C-alpha positions in Angstrom: 75.8 68.4 58.3 79.1 69.8 59.4 78.9 71.1 63.5 80.8 74.4 63.5 84.6 74.7 62.1 87.2 77.1 61.7 89.4 74.3 59.5 89.0 74.4 56.3 88.0 71.9 53.9 90.0 70.2 51.9 90.8 70.7 48.3 89.6 67.9 46.5 86.4 67.4 45.1 83.1 68.5 43.2 83.7 71.7 44.0 78.9 72.4 44.2 80.5 69.8 47.5 82.2 71.9 49.1 79.9 75.2 48.7 77.1 73.2 50.0 79.7 71.7 53.4 81.5 75.2 53.5 78.1 77.2 53.5 76.3 74.9 56.3 79.6 75.3 58.1 79.3 79.2 58.3 76.2 78.9 58.0 76.2 77.8 61.5 78.7 80.1 62.6 77.8 83.4 61.6 74.2 82.5 60.9 72.3 83.4 57.6 72.8 87.5 57.9 76.6 87.5 59.4 77.1 85.0 56.5 78.8 86.3 53.5 78.8 84.4 50.1 82.2 85.4 50.0 83.2 83.9 53.4 82.0 80.5 52.1 83.6 80.4 48.7 87.2 81.6 51.7 86.3 79.0 53.4 85.4 75.9 50.0 88.7 77.5 49.1 86.7 78.8 45.4 86.0 82.0 43.8 83.2 83.7 44.7 81.6 83.4 41.1 81.9 79.7 41.3 79.2 80.1 43.8 76.9 82.3 42.0 77.1 80.5 39.0 76.4 77.4 41.0 73.6 78.7 43.1 72.7 81.8 42.5 72.5 84.2 46.0 73.3 83.3 48.9 69.3 81.8 50.3 69.4 79.5 47.4 72.0 78.8 48.5 71.1 77.4 52.0 68.0 75.8 50.1 70.4 73.5 48.1 71.9 72.7 52.1 68.7 72.2 54.3 67.7 70.1 51.1 71.1 67.9 50.0 70.9 66.5 54.1 67.6 65.7 54.6 66.4 64.8 51.3 69.2 62.0 50.9 69.5 60.5 54.0 65.5 59.6 55.2 66.1 56.1 53.2 63.5 53.2 53.6 62.7 50.8 56.6 65.6 47.6 55.7 64.4 44.9 53.5 64.6 42.2 55.9 60.9 44.4 57.7 57.7 42.6 57.1 56.1 45.2 54.5 52.4 45.6 55.9 54.4 46.7 59.1 53.0 49.7 59.5 54.3 50.5 63.3 57.0 49.7 62.0 57.4 51.8 59.4 56.6 55.0 61.1 58.9 54.4 63.9 61.2 53.7 61.2 60.5 56.8 59.4 59.8 59.2 63.3 63.5 57.5 64.9 65.1 58.7 61.6 64.4 61.7 61.6 65.2 63.0 64.3 68.3 61.3 64.8 69.0 64.3 61.5 66.8 66.5 63.6 69.9 66.3 66.2 72.5 66.1 63.4 71.7 69.7 62.7 70.2 71.6 65.2 73.5 75.0 64.7 72.0 74.9 61.6 68.0 74.7 62.5 68.7 77.1 65.0 69.9 79.4 62.6 66.8 79.2 60.6 64.3 79.7 63.5 65.7 83.1 64.8 67.3 84.2 61.0 64.5 83.4 58.8 62.6 86.6 59.1 65.1 88.4 57.5 63.9 86.8 54.7 61.0 86.9 51.7 58.3 84.5 51.9 60.1 82.0 49.2 63.0 81.7 51.5 61.1 81.4 54.5 59.4 78.1 53.4 63.2 76.3 53.4 62.0 75.6 56.7 59.6 73.3 55.1 61.7 71.1 53.1 63.6 70.4 56.9 60.7 67.8 57.0 58.7 67.8 53.3 60.9 64.0 52.3 59.5 61.9 55.5 56.4 63.5 55.0 56.1 62.6 51.4 57.9 59.5 52.4 54.9 58.6 55.1 52.1 60.0 53.1 53.0 57.3 50.5 52.6 54.4 52.7 49.7 55.9 53.6 47.8 55.8 51.2 49.7 52.5 50.5 47.3 51.4 52.5 44.0 52.5 50.7 41.9 50.4 48.1 41.8 53.4 46.3 45.3 55.4 47.4 44.4 59.7 47.0 45.7 62.4 48.9 43.1 63.0 52.8 44.0 66.0 54.7 43.6 63.4 57.5 46.8 62.3 56.7 48.3 65.9 56.3 47.1 67.0 60.5 48.7 63.3 61.7 52.1 64.1 59.7 51.5 67.1 61.2 51.1 65.6 64.2 54.4 63.7 64.5 56.1 66.1 63.0 55.5 68.8 65.1 55.8 65.8 67.9 59.2 65.9 66.6 60.8 68.6 66.8 59.6 70.0 69.8 61.6 67.1 71.9 64.9 67.3 70.1 64.2 71.2 71.0 63.6 69.9 74.0 66.6 67.1 74.6 69.3 69.6 73.0 69.0 72.8 75.5 69.1 70.1 78.4 65.7 70.7 79.3 64.2 67.8 82.0 61.5 65.3 80.7 59.7 62.5 82.5 60.4 60.1 79.5 63.5 58.9 77.4 63.4 59.9 72.6 62.5 56.7 72.9 58.9 56.5 74.5 58.2 59.8 72.8 58.4 58.5 68.7 56.9 55.3 70.2 53.8 57.3 71.8 53.6 59.4 69.1 53.0 57.0 66.7 50.9 54.7 68.9 48.6 57.7 69.0 48.9 58.0 64.8 47.4 53.9 64.2 44.6 54.5 67.0 43.5 57.6 64.5 43.7 56.1 61.2 41.8 53.6 63.4 38.9 55.0 64.2 39.4 56.1 60.4 39.5 53.5 58.7 36.4 52.4 61.2 34.9 55.4 60.3 34.8 54.9 56.8 33.7 51.4 57.0 30.9 52.0 58.9 29.0 54.8 56.2 30.3 53.0 53.5 27.8 50.1 55.0 25.3 52.8 55.6 25.6 53.9 51.9 25.1 49.9 50.3 21.5 49.7 53.1 20.6 52.6 52.3 20.8 51.9 48.5 18.9 48.4 49.0 16.1 49.4 50.3 
């Protein structure tokens, strides 16, 4: 996501893209409440009417900024990676999300600090930060099942990983002291996730065997 800058963007390119780039800069510089649609339009070198035609409201523009930045950049692991290597795939998504968090901290801080000014629907924009990663990991985990289905346990494990990434990124951005590297943090979080998945698989297998023994009696 573009960092705060006072420089004007080049007067080329798609109008929506220019507005999204400009909005990211202005939101990071002025905050959600301080940013105006007029200033965003001027920053993009376009009219305010063009902004309203493309996005409708400032809140919808904010959501588009967040969705655009994260949704396009959560890519699957490289093709050369072993397709069945769950640890490698989970670590790939965790590292990518951590990097995206680091790159977008100006707008993330704005979201954390000012979303209480908006309606519940618009406060939900913060969830969009992790939505692409959640979807990718959910698909990855359900594909490991014989009968793929969404699971509350999977959701909780993804919540755990999401929280670790979020807190570690914010702490390091403030220069907080830690006894471990970001890499070690992610390695440990993924290992904990895999351990729990293994336990869940063992418990499920034991329950299945118990049902089969009961059925034979």
